[in-house]
Residue frames as qw, qx, qy, qz and C-alpha x, y, z in Angstrom:
[[0.572, 0.734, -0.355, -0.088, -53.95, 55.91, 29.08],
 [0.958, -0.190, 0.073, 0.204, -51.48, 53.01, 29.03],
 [0.345, -0.725, 0.418, 0.425, -47.71, 53.43, 29.12],
 [0.551, 0.642, -0.428, -0.317, -45.84, 53.25, 25.80],
 [0.999, -0.002, 0.033, 0.011, -44.70, 49.73, 24.84],
 [0.639, 0.629, -0.315, 0.311, -41.24, 50.70, 23.64],
 [0.156, -0.709, 0.552, -0.410, -39.65, 51.44, 27.06],
 [0.834, -0.260, 0.421, -0.244, -40.67, 48.01, 28.39],
 [0.919, 0.378, 0.012, 0.109, -39.26, 46.32, 25.27],
 [0.358, 0.758, -0.397, 0.374, -36.04, 48.34, 25.56],
 [0.472, -0.610, 0.526, -0.359, -35.66, 47.39, 29.23],
 [0.956, -0.021, 0.280, -0.088, -36.03, 43.71, 28.37],
 [0.769, 0.565, -0.139, 0.266, -33.38, 44.02, 25.67],
 [0.045, 0.786, -0.456, 0.415, -31.03, 45.95, 27.98],
 [0.727, -0.457, 0.441, -0.262, -31.37, 43.30, 30.68],
 [0.966, 0.240, 0.064, 0.072, -30.20, 40.76, 28.11],
 [0.495, 0.703, -0.325, 0.394, -26.88, 42.65, 28.01],
 [0.543, -0.746, 0.311, -0.227, -26.23, 42.32, 31.77],
 [0.822, -0.335, 0.421, 0.185, -22.86, 40.66, 32.31],
 [0.733, 0.619, 0.073, 0.273, -21.60, 41.48, 28.80],
 [0.659, -0.318, -0.001, 0.682, -17.90, 42.35, 29.13],
 [0.080, 0.902, -0.016, -0.423, -16.81, 45.95, 28.56],
 [0.640, 0.093, 0.456, 0.612, -15.28, 46.46, 25.12],
 [0.021, 0.581, -0.062, -0.811, -14.61, 49.92, 23.71],
 [0.365, 0.344, -0.414, -0.760, -16.78, 50.51, 20.62],
 [0.047, -0.094, -0.988, -0.111, -18.36, 47.06, 20.98],
 [0.516, -0.008, 0.073, -0.853, -22.13, 46.62, 20.72],
 [0.639, 0.026, -0.707, -0.302, -22.72, 42.85, 20.86],
 [0.747, -0.460, 0.179, -0.445, -24.66, 41.18, 23.66],
 [0.960, -0.226, 0.159, 0.038, -22.57, 38.57, 25.45],
 [0.795, 0.346, -0.006, 0.498, -19.44, 39.49, 23.47],
 [0.450, -0.284, -0.161, 0.831, -18.60, 43.06, 24.46],
 [0.111, 0.797, 0.379, 0.457, -19.88, 46.62, 24.47],
 [0.218, 0.005, -0.317, 0.923, -19.34, 50.08, 25.87],
 [0.198, 0.446, 0.544, -0.682, -22.10, 52.42, 27.06],
 [0.425, 0.444, -0.244, -0.750, -22.96, 53.62, 23.55],
 [0.276, 0.162, -0.901, -0.294, -22.73, 50.05, 22.30],
 [0.121, 0.276, 0.867, -0.396, -25.36, 49.03, 24.85],
 [0.395, 0.550, 0.236, -0.697, -27.79, 51.58, 23.42],
 [0.365, 0.439, -0.596, -0.564, -26.83, 50.58, 19.86],
 [0.099, 0.033, -0.994, -0.038, -27.37, 46.89, 20.66],
 [0.260, 0.426, 0.697, -0.514, -30.77, 47.58, 22.19],
 [0.404, 0.539, -0.137, -0.726, -31.69, 49.64, 19.12],
 [0.289, 0.276, -0.824, -0.401, -30.80, 46.69, 16.86],
 [0.030, 0.180, 0.965, -0.190, -32.94, 44.34, 18.95],
 [0.301, 0.538, 0.472, -0.630, -35.88, 46.73, 18.71],
 [0.467, 0.718, -0.022, -0.516, -35.59, 47.80, 15.06],
 [0.914, 0.297, 0.233, 0.151, -33.19, 45.44, 13.28],
 [0.643, 0.390, 0.045, 0.658, -30.76, 47.99, 11.87],
 [0.351, -0.543, -0.215, 0.732, -28.99, 50.95, 13.44],
 [0.314, 0.900, 0.277, -0.120, -29.95, 54.37, 12.08],
 [0.355, 0.873, -0.310, 0.121, -26.31, 55.41, 11.59],
 [0.846, 0.023, -0.297, 0.442, -22.74, 54.26, 12.14],
 [0.378, -0.908, -0.054, 0.175, -21.15, 56.23, 15.00],
 [0.524, 0.726, -0.328, 0.300, -17.72, 55.98, 13.38],
 [0.709, -0.033, -0.489, 0.506, -14.57, 55.50, 15.41],
 [0.275, -0.863, 0.071, -0.418, -14.18, 57.31, 18.71],
 [0.400, 0.348, -0.678, 0.508, -11.43, 57.33, 21.29],
 [0.503, -0.470, -0.682, 0.246, -12.02, 56.42, 24.92],
 [0.286, -0.463, -0.282, 0.791, -11.20, 60.02, 25.87],
 [0.203, 0.472, 0.503, 0.695, -13.20, 61.71, 23.07],
 [0.244, -0.852, -0.407, -0.220, -15.44, 63.67, 25.44],
 [0.580, -0.616, -0.086, 0.526, -12.57, 64.80, 27.67],
 [0.449, 0.027, 0.327, 0.831, -11.09, 66.55, 24.66],
 [0.219, 0.532, 0.195, -0.795, -14.21, 68.70, 24.26],
 [0.032, 0.046, -0.715, -0.697, -15.61, 69.47, 20.85],
 [0.526, -0.171, -0.356, -0.753, -19.08, 68.74, 19.55],
 [0.524, -0.135, 0.654, -0.528, -21.63, 67.01, 21.75],
 [0.335, 0.187, -0.799, -0.463, -21.85, 63.97, 19.45],
 [0.077, -0.210, -0.954, 0.199, -23.76, 61.75, 21.85],
 [0.221, 0.502, 0.462, -0.697, -26.43, 64.38, 22.52],
 [0.343, 0.423, -0.358, -0.758, -26.73, 65.26, 18.83],
 [0.272, 0.048, -0.914, -0.297, -27.24, 61.60, 17.87],
 [0.031, 0.346, 0.845, -0.406, -29.80, 61.09, 20.65],
 [0.291, 0.513, 0.197, -0.783, -31.76, 64.09, 19.40],
 [0.337, 0.320, -0.609, -0.643, -31.70, 62.72, 15.84],
 [0.441, 0.027, -0.862, -0.248, -32.92, 59.22, 16.65],
 [0.251, -0.341, -0.830, 0.363, -34.62, 59.17, 20.05],
 [0.216, -0.753, -0.393, -0.482, -37.55, 61.10, 21.53],
 [0.154, 0.291, -0.485, 0.810, -36.62, 63.63, 24.21],
 [0.541, -0.634, -0.525, -0.171, -38.54, 63.32, 27.48],
 [0.244, -0.796, 0.298, -0.467, -38.25, 65.30, 30.70],
 [0.318, 0.321, -0.833, 0.321, -35.85, 63.52, 33.08],
 [0.354, -0.095, 0.633, -0.681, -38.54, 63.46, 35.78],
 [0.791, 0.224, 0.104, -0.559, -40.85, 61.53, 33.41],
 [0.310, 0.424, -0.829, -0.193, -38.49, 58.71, 32.45],
 [0.928, -0.111, 0.076, -0.347, -39.73, 55.16, 32.45],
 [0.628, -0.354, 0.667, 0.189, -37.69, 51.97, 32.84],
 [0.698, 0.373, 0.526, 0.314, -36.23, 51.41, 29.37],
 [0.251, 0.966, 0.042, 0.049, -35.56, 55.08, 28.61],
 [0.743, 0.250, -0.122, 0.609, -32.06, 56.35, 27.85],
 [0.319, -0.925, -0.034, 0.203, -30.14, 58.76, 30.07],
 [0.628, 0.533, -0.157, 0.544, -27.13, 60.78, 28.94],
 [0.591, -0.721, -0.139, 0.334, -24.64, 62.07, 31.51],
 [0.383, 0.764, -0.160, 0.493, -22.33, 65.09, 31.40],
 [0.736, -0.340, -0.380, 0.445, -19.63, 64.98, 34.08],
 [0.314, -0.315, -0.103, 0.890, -18.57, 68.66, 33.80],
 [0.280, 0.810, 0.324, -0.400, -20.64, 71.73, 33.01],
 [0.290, 0.805, -0.287, -0.431, -20.08, 72.75, 29.39],
 [0.182, -0.348, 0.880, 0.266, -18.51, 69.39, 28.46],
 [0.575, 0.066, -0.586, -0.567, -20.11, 67.01, 25.96],
 [0.875, -0.227, 0.224, -0.365, -22.28, 64.20, 27.30],
 [0.251, 0.569, -0.782, -0.036, -19.91, 61.28, 27.71],
 [0.073, -0.030, 0.977, -0.198, -21.85, 58.40, 29.25],
 [0.612, -0.083, -0.236, -0.750, -25.23, 56.80, 28.70],
 [0.071, -0.008, 0.968, -0.242, -27.35, 54.12, 30.22],
 [0.432, -0.328, -0.622, -0.565, -30.84, 52.70, 30.26],
 [0.439, -0.371, 0.365, -0.732, -33.21, 53.37, 33.14],
 [0.386, -0.085, -0.917, 0.063, -33.87, 50.28, 35.25],
 [0.552, -0.659, -0.390, -0.331, -36.60, 49.82, 37.82],
 [0.729, -0.582, -0.259, 0.249, -36.00, 50.83, 41.43],
 [0.133, -0.968, 0.177, 0.122, -33.87, 53.93, 40.85],
 [0.683, -0.309, 0.528, 0.400, -31.18, 52.03, 38.96],
 [0.477, 0.746, -0.266, -0.381, -29.49, 52.34, 35.57],
 [0.905, 0.065, 0.346, 0.238, -28.11, 49.66, 33.25],
 [0.275, 0.912, -0.282, -0.112, -24.81, 50.75, 31.73],
 [0.886, 0.243, -0.219, 0.328, -21.49, 49.44, 30.52],
 [0.481, -0.856, 0.173, 0.075, -18.92, 50.00, 33.20],
 [0.508, 0.716, -0.465, 0.116, -15.36, 50.46, 31.89],
 [0.070, 0.489, -0.815, 0.304, -13.05, 47.75, 33.12],
 [0.435, -0.005, 0.792, -0.429, -15.94, 45.50, 34.12],
 [0.101, 0.289, 0.898, 0.317, -19.18, 44.67, 32.34],
 [0.342, -0.424, -0.323, -0.774, -22.73, 45.78, 31.72],
 [0.217, -0.199, -0.793, 0.534, -24.25, 46.19, 35.17],
 [0.296, -0.752, -0.413, -0.419, -27.35, 47.49, 36.87],
 [0.424, -0.084, -0.476, 0.765, -26.29, 49.99, 39.50],
 [0.105, -0.777, -0.509, 0.355, -28.04, 52.49, 41.71],
 [0.293, 0.661, 0.204, 0.660, -28.47, 56.01, 40.41],
 [0.430, -0.487, -0.412, 0.638, -27.08, 58.11, 43.26],
 [0.061, 0.927, 0.242, -0.279, -27.81, 61.83, 43.59],
 [0.272, -0.613, 0.423, 0.609, -24.33, 62.68, 42.25],
 [0.280, 0.103, 0.790, 0.535, -25.21, 60.91, 39.00],
 [0.155, 0.744, 0.650, -0.005, -28.77, 62.26, 38.87],
 [0.086, -0.861, -0.033, 0.501, -27.35, 65.77, 39.10],
 [0.194, -0.461, 0.599, 0.625, -25.28, 65.03, 35.98],
 [0.516, 0.465, 0.713, 0.101, -28.13, 63.93, 33.71],
 [0.077, -0.300, 0.322, 0.894, -27.71, 65.89, 30.48],
 [0.520, 0.131, -0.357, -0.765, -30.73, 64.46, 28.68],
 [0.490, 0.071, 0.827, -0.267, -33.41, 61.80, 28.81],
 [0.416, 0.302, -0.525, -0.678, -34.78, 60.04, 25.76],
 [0.746, 0.105, 0.577, -0.315, -37.19, 57.30, 24.75],
 [0.244, -0.040, 0.828, 0.504, -36.86, 54.85, 21.90],
 [0.425, 0.144, -0.195, -0.872, -39.47, 55.79, 19.26],
 [0.696, 0.147, 0.582, -0.395, -42.69, 53.75, 19.05]]
């Protein structure tokens, strides 16, 4: 059985965002994006139109607690996969504290890396150290 096409397509789209400056609530390749904006931008490249508008959110929205908006949206629009079965191009959500909402996301890269928007810098591909792996709150695949 061959691997699904969508993760490979998503990885290609995510790589196109590398070097894009960090911009809170942005989602435009080469112009600016945050971690959610990276996933939104990849979605647009795969499907043309986003499934919903995330609405405004503060940089500290997850620190304040409340609903797990990122996880809820991922469950509505992406396909959950076990974290141990992720492929390059799948989406990872991270939760930095137990019981807190997921507050960061990125796209699995080859070689144990993740592509994500790094606040104060840009979209980068960085290693996925054990400390981050231990904080994976969910893994998802873009639908075929």
